[in-house]
Residue, then its C-alpha position, 0 to 999 in steps of 0.5 A: m500500499q502506498v500513502g502519500g509517497v510512503g510505503y506501508k506493509g500492514f500497519i508498519k511504515i516502510g522508508l523511515t527518515p533518519e530522525e524516525q529511524r533514531e526514534v525507533e532505535k531509542l524505542r527499541a532500547i527502551d522496550r528491551k530494558v522495560k521488558a528485561h526489568e519486568m521479567a526479572h521481577l516475574a522470574a523471582a516472584g514465583p507464585y506471588a506474581r499476579g501478572v505483568y502489564f506494559s504500557y505501549v506507544r506506537g513508534p513512527d514505524g507503526v510498531l508498539y513499544a513497551v515504555a513502562g511496565e509493572v508486575k503485580l505481586d501478592v504482598s499479603k501476609v499468610p494468615n496464622d503462619p508467621d514462618a510462611t509469611i517470613k518466607k513469602a516476604e523474603i521472596i517478595e523482597r528478592a523479586a522487588l530487587a531482582p532487576a539490575d536497576p531497581s526503581p524507587q517503587d521497587y525499593a518501596v516494595a522491598a521495604k514493605a516486604r522487610a516490614m512484613k518479615m519483621q512483623a512476622l518474626m515478632e509474632k513468631w517470637k511472641k508465640e514462642r515466648e507464650e508457649q515457653n511461659h505456658q510450659k514453665g507454668q505447668i512445671l511450676n504447678i506440679k505438686v510433690 
């Protein structure tokens, strides 16, 4: 198909100007970087990943390029299981920091995961202390 002296194959423009070619190369580089960044999160998140989403722009060549991305993570604690919550928080933190160039949002998610881990550790220690006190109480109540 020919439109105003410019060739198109489907939705892809053929015969780019030098400026358009530079823009396409820039968009390709951004696309690769964004996708690699989000795939690092996805690979490290394991079962806690809830999907990857990209925002696209159409380049001067008619191709869609990813310019931003996001991996949704399940960051909820595991009810009534501090040990499982600790393990989950560690995975979430690793997933948040998995890309070579973590973003400010990535650091915020990692901090939230560390806080979740600390809260679960405190719950675990409190439960263990209560169990120890209960056992000591039983020992002290033994009559001879």
